[in-house]
C-alpha positions in Angstrom: 0.0 0.0 0.0 1.3 3.4 -0.9 0.7 6.2 1.6 1.5 9.9 2.2 1.2 11.8 5.5 0.5 15.4 6.5 -0.2 17.0 9.9 -0.7 13.6 11.5 -3.1 12.3 8.8 -2.3 9.5 6.5 -3.8 8.8 3.1 -3.8 5.6 1.0 -2.8 6.3 -2.6 -3.9 4.2 -5.6 -3.7 4.5 -9.3 -7.1 4.7 -11.2 -6.3 3.0 -14.5 -9.7 3.9 -16.0 -9.3 7.7 -15.4 -5.5 7.6 -15.5 -5.2 9.5 -12.2 -3.8 9.0 -8.7 -6.5 8.9 -6.1 -6.1 9.3 -2.3 -8.3 8.8 0.7 -7.6 9.7 4.3 -7.3 6.7 6.6 -8.3 6.3 10.3 -11.1 8.8 10.5 -14.9 8.4 10.0 -15.1 11.4 7.7 -14.7 10.5 4.1 -12.0 12.7 2.6 -10.7 11.9 -0.9 -8.6 13.7 -3.4 -6.9 13.1 -6.8 -4.2 14.4 -9.1 -2.6 13.6 -12.4 0.9 13.7 -11.0 2.5 13.0 -7.6 3.1 16.7 -7.0 -0.5 17.6 -7.8 -1.7 14.7 -5.6 0.4 16.0 -2.7 -1.0 19.5 -3.1 -4.6 18.2 -3.2 -3.9 16.1 -0.2 -2.6 19.0 1.9 -5.4 21.2 0.6 -8.0 18.6 1.7 -6.6 18.4 5.2 -6.4 22.2 5.5 -10.0 22.5 4.2 -11.2 19.8 6.7 -9.5 21.6 9.6 -11.0 25.0 8.6 -14.5 23.4 8.2 -14.2 21.8 11.6 -13.3 25.2 13.1 -16.1 27.0 11.4 -18.6 24.4 12.6 -17.1 24.5 16.1 -16.3 20.7 16.2 -13.1 19.0 17.2 -11.4 17.5 14.1 -11.1 13.8 14.2 -7.6 12.5 14.9 -6.5 9.2 13.3 -6.0 7.7 16.7 -6.6 8.6 20.3 -3.9 6.4 21.8 -6.4 4.2 23.5 -6.9 0.7 22.0 -9.3 -1.8 23.3 -8.8 -5.4 22.0 -10.8 -8.5 22.5 -8.7 -11.6 22.2 -9.2 -15.2 23.3 -8.3 -15.7 27.0 -5.4 -18.0 26.1 -3.8 -15.3 23.9 -4.3 -12.7 26.7 -2.6 -15.1 29.1 0.3 -15.9 26.9 0.8 -12.2 26.2 0.7 -11.4 29.9 3.4 -14.0 30.6 5.5 -12.7 27.7 5.3 -9.2 29.0 6.1 -10.2 32.6 9.1 -12.4 31.3 10.4 -9.2 29.5 10.0 -7.2 32.8 7.3 -5.0 31.3 3.7 -4.2 31.8 1.3 -5.7 29.2 0.7 -2.2 27.9 4.4 -1.5 27.4 4.9 -4.9 25.8 1.9 -4.6 23.5 3.0 -1.1 22.4 6.4 -2.5 21.4 4.9 -5.4 19.6 2.5 -3.2 17.7 5.3 -0.7 16.9 7.4 -3.5 15.5 4.5 -4.7 13.4 3.8 -1.3 11.8 7.5 -0.3 11.4 9.7 -3.3 10.9 13.3 -2.7 11.8 12.4 -0.3 14.7 
């Protein structure tokens, strides 16, 4: 998946073969924000403009802009997975939260 980021927002970028354009959509928020361009430079400009317009619109409407993530994550996993994760965290001398954060960080940024 190809992505680009701006002001904490990330967009997925795809090529639309039918229209011969690049198309982007902001990920991680409920609002549907999409944009397009014929070149990477134009796509980048449209992406940044879309984010700026979204932030201005939120301000004008007096609403808090959505953020891609709050930092709180609730997971439902089978009890045996929960138990093994807890043991792995304790064996590493960490809380389950610290351990899970490191595991998730490694999963989304291999090599870190």
